[in-house]
C-alpha positions in Angstrom: 0.0 0.0 0.0 1.4 3.3 -1.0 0.5 6.4 1.0 -0.4 9.6 -0.8 2.1 12.3 -0.9 2.1 14.0 2.5 3.2 17.6 2.3 5.3 19.3 4.9 3.7 22.6 4.1 0.4 23.6 2.5 -0.9 26.9 1.0 -3.5 29.1 2.6 -6.3 27.7 0.4 -5.6 24.1 1.4 -5.2 25.1 5.1 -8.5 26.9 5.0 -10.3 24.0 3.3 -9.0 21.5 5.8 -9.9 23.6 8.8 -13.3 24.4 7.5 -12.7 28.2 7.2 -11.7 30.7 4.6 -8.4 32.3 3.5 -10.0 35.7 4.5 -10.6 34.4 8.1 -7.1 33.1 8.4 -5.7 36.4 7.3 -7.8 38.1 10.0 -6.4 35.7 12.5 -3.0 36.8 11.5 -3.9 40.5 11.7 -5.2 40.2 15.3 -2.3 38.1 16.5 -4.5 35.0 17.0 -2.5 32.9 14.5 1.3 33.7 14.1 2.4 34.8 10.7 3.5 31.7 8.8 6.7 31.4 6.7 6.6 32.3 3.0 7.9 30.2 0.2 10.0 31.3 -2.7 6.9 32.5 -4.4 6.2 34.8 -1.4 3.1 32.9 -0.5 2.4 31.8 3.0 3.1 28.2 3.9 1.4 26.3 6.9 3.0 23.4 8.7 1.7 21.0 11.3 1.8 23.3 14.3 0.0 26.0 12.3 -2.7 23.6 11.4 -3.2 22.3 14.9 -3.6 25.9 16.2 -6.0 26.7 13.4 -8.1 23.6 14.1 -8.3 24.6 17.8 -9.3 28.1 16.8 -12.1 26.8 14.7 -13.3 24.5 17.4 -13.4 27.3 20.0 -15.0 29.7 17.6 -17.7 27.2 16.7 -18.9 27.0 20.3 -19.1 30.8 20.5 -15.9 31.7 22.3 -14.8 35.3 21.3 -11.7 35.6 19.2 -10.1 37.8 22.0 -10.7 35.1 24.5 -9.4 32.4 22.1 -6.1 34.4 21.9 -5.7 34.3 25.6 -6.1 30.6 25.8 -2.8 30.2 24.0 -1.0 32.3 26.5 0.8 30.4 29.4 -1.0 30.5 32.7 -4.2 31.9 31.4 -7.4 31.1 33.3 -10.3 31.1 30.8 -12.9 30.1 33.4 -14.5 33.6 33.5 -14.7 33.7 29.8 -16.4 30.3 29.7 -18.8 31.3 32.4 -19.8 34.4 30.4 -20.2 32.3 27.3 -22.4 29.8 29.2 -24.7 32.6 30.4 -24.9 34.0 26.9 -25.8 30.6 25.4 -28.4 30.1 28.1 -30.0 33.5 27.2 -29.9 32.6 23.5 -31.5 29.3 24.2 -34.3 31.1 26.1 -34.8 33.4 23.2 -35.0 30.5 20.8 -37.5 28.7 23.0 -39.7 31.8 23.1 -39.5 32.0 19.3 -40.5 28.4 19.0 -43.4 28.8 21.3 -44.6 31.8 19.3 -44.4 29.8 16.1 -46.4 26.9 17.7 -49.0 29.4 19.0 -49.3 30.9 15.5 -49.7 27.5 13.9 -52.3 26.4 16.5 -54.3 29.7 16.3 -54.0 30.1 12.5 -53.4 33.8 12.7 -50.9 36.4 14.1 -52.6 36.1 17.5 -49.9 33.4 18.2 -47.2 36.1 18.2 -48.7 37.8 21.2 -47.7 36.7 24.7 -48.9 33.3 26.0 -50.9 35.2 28.7 -52.9 36.9 25.9 -53.3 34.0 23.6 -54.3 31.8 26.5 -57.2 34.1 27.3 -58.8 34.0 23.8 -57.8 30.5 22.6 -61.1 29.0 23.5 -63.0 31.4 21.2 -64.4 30.0 17.9 -62.3 30.7 14.7 -62.6 34.2 13.4 -64.3 35.5 16.6 -61.6 38.1 16.9 -61.3 40.7 14.2 -58.0 41.8 12.7 -58.6 45.3 14.3 -59.0 43.5 17.7 -55.6 41.8 17.2 -54.0 45.1 16.2 -55.3 46.7 19.3 -54.0 43.9 21.5 -50.6 44.2 19.8 -50.4 47.9 20.6 -51.7 47.4 24.2 -49.1 44.7 24.9 -46.4 47.0 23.6 -47.5 49.8 25.9 -48.8 48.0 29.0 -47.2 44.6 28.7 -48.8 41.1 28.6 -51.0 41.7 31.6 -52.5 44.9 30.2 -53.2 43.2 26.9 -54.8 40.2 28.7 -57.0 42.6 30.6 -58.1 44.1 27.3 -58.5 40.6 25.8 -61.4 40.1 28.2 -63.2 43.0 26.6 -62.9 41.3 23.2 -64.0 38.0 24.6 -67.2 39.6 25.8 -67.8 41.4 22.5 -67.2 38.1 20.6 -69.7 36.2 22.8 -72.4 39.0 23.1 -73.6 40.0 19.7 -75.7 42.9 21.1 -72.6 44.4 22.7 -70.5 44.0 19.6 -73.2 45.7 17.5 -73.3 48.6 20.0 -69.5 48.8 19.9 -69.5 49.0 16.1 -72.2 51.7 16.2 -70.3 53.9 18.6 -67.0 53.4 16.8 -68.7 54.6 13.6 -70.2 57.5 15.4 -66.9 58.5 17.0 -65.1 58.2 13.7 -67.6 60.6 12.2 -66.2 63.3 14.5 -63.7 64.4 12.0 -61.8 67.7 11.7 -65.0 69.4 10.5 -66.6 68.9 13.9 -65.9 71.4 16.8 -64.7 69.8 20.0 -67.5 71.6 21.8 -70.2 70.2 19.5 -73.0 68.6 21.5 -72.5 65.3 19.6 -69.1 64.9 21.3 -70.7 64.8 24.8 -73.6 62.7 23.6 -71.3 60.0 22.1 -69.0 60.1 25.2 -72.0 59.4 27.5 -73.1 56.5 25.3 -69.5 55.1 25.3 -69.5 55.3 29.1 -72.8 53.4 29.3 -71.5 50.8 26.8 -68.2 50.3 28.7 -70.1 49.8 31.9 -72.2 47.1 30.2 -69.1 45.4 28.9 -67.5 45.5 32.4 -70.6 44.0 33.8 -70.5 41.2 31.3 -66.8 40.5 32.1 -67.7 40.3 35.8 -70.6 38.0 35.2 -68.4 35.7 33.2 -65.8 35.6 36.0 -63.0 36.7 33.7 -61.7 39.3 36.0 -61.3 36.7 38.8 -59.2 34.4 36.6 -57.0 37.3 35.5 -56.2 38.2 39.1 -54.9 34.7 39.6 -52.7 34.9 36.6 -51.4 38.4 37.6 -49.9 37.0 40.8 -47.5 34.8 38.8 -46.5 37.4 36.2 -43.0 39.0 36.4 -42.6 42.8 36.6 -42.0 43.8 33.0 -39.6 46.5 34.1 -37.3 43.9 35.6 -37.8 40.8 33.5 -34.3 39.7 32.4 -35.8 37.9 29.4 -37.2 41.1 27.9 -34.7 42.0 25.2 -36.5 45.2 24.3 -35.8 48.4 26.1 -38.5 49.2 28.7 -40.5 52.3 28.0 -43.0 53.9 30.3 -46.7 53.8 29.2 -46.8 57.6 28.9 -43.7 57.6 26.7 -45.0 54.8 24.6 -48.4 56.4 24.1 -46.6 59.6 22.9 -44.8 57.7 20.2 -47.8 55.8 18.7 -49.5 57.9 16.1 -53.3 58.0 15.6 -55.1 60.1 13.1 -57.7 61.4 15.6 -59.4 64.8 15.2 -59.6 67.2 18.2 -63.3 66.4 18.5 -62.7 62.7 18.6 -59.9 63.1 21.2 -62.2 65.2 23.3 -64.9 62.6 23.0 -62.4 59.9 24.2 -61.3 62.1 27.1 -64.9 62.8 28.2 -65.8 59.1 28.0 -62.9 58.2 30.2 -63.8 61.0 32.7 -67.4 59.8 32.9 -66.4 56.2 33.2 -64.0 57.0 36.1 -66.7 59.0 37.8 -69.2 56.2 37.5 -66.7 53.7 38.9 -66.0 55.9 41.9 -69.7 56.4 42.6 -70.2 52.6 42.6 
């Protein structure tokens, strides 16, 4: 049996191919001092020997598990303790795994629900999953999306109860649609002091009280309180990768094309609703 020709040196392309990397990466390793400059042949091209290849293979192994190049370089220095670097890496990998698991859960929820509802938090999707298909309108999902961004999963779950009632009480859904249409008609041509503004605000107040009564009768608020006890504070959740914004700041960044008359109507409806709750 004749062995193939075993070279003492190989060129950068062969070294890269064997190590599973690229010539460009090897040149970068040279530039940052991770891989010592190799000898050059008569043609002025780099040549790589056994020791070079061993180091290159270890570099690739460490890089493949996520060790930073700077940390890899220190591992080749005598007396270096890489324990801290490995501990940081393990924490980082654990965080990445948690992110991936949340992404997988979102995909599963979407597949099960058949609509983007699955992209909302499990707390929200769990509240409405029992509803028949197409019970929630796309506008309902849009509203839940915005509410979750501003007030977090618990705030969106609270609002989901409203949509559950609307989906299961046709008379309340019809009234909700009527008032939404009437409020939308308060465009820029309507003065904020127009009597219709106060009239519609009073009707909204009565409607919201009816919705809240239906939520209470269904026992939805009780189950939400139980869930709230086990929910983390969204301002301190280490798994929340997005910067935390206060509700006031977030509301000020979300644009709505509302006329002054419509805004006044919304304000008055909220004032009347708060006053009614305090009286009760």
